[in-house]
C-alpha positions as CSV (number, residue, x, y, z in Angstrom):
1,M,137.9,103.6,172.2
2,I,140.9,105.1,170.7
3,C,141.0,108.4,168.9
4,Y,143.4,109.6,166.1
5,K,144.0,113.5,165.1
6,L,145.7,114.7,162.7
7,L,148.1,117.8,163.2
8,E,149.8,119.8,160.7
9,H,154.1,120.1,161.5
10,P,156.7,121.8,159.3
11,N,157.9,118.4,158.1
12,G,154.2,117.3,157.1
13,L,151.7,115.6,159.4
14,A,152.0,114.0,162.7
15,L,149.4,111.2,163.8
16,L,148.4,111.6,167.7
17,V,146.6,108.8,169.3
18,C,145.0,108.8,172.7
19,C,142.8,105.7,174.5
20,G,139.9,107.2,176.1
21,N,138.2,110.3,176.2
22,C,138.6,112.1,172.9
23,E,137.7,115.4,171.7
24,V,135.0,115.6,169.4
25,E,136.8,116.9,166.5
26,W,138.6,113.8,166.4
27,L,138.5,110.9,164.8
28,L,136.8,107.8,166.8
29,F,137.3,104.1,166.5
30,L,136.7,101.2,168.2
31,C,139.3,99.3,170.1
């Protein structure tokens, strides 16, 4: 599975992507 998480940064939003187990608050998407 691939999950995405938006984090706030001074210059806007940064998108983090991780493969494997992710935290519950992350949005989960099927690969």
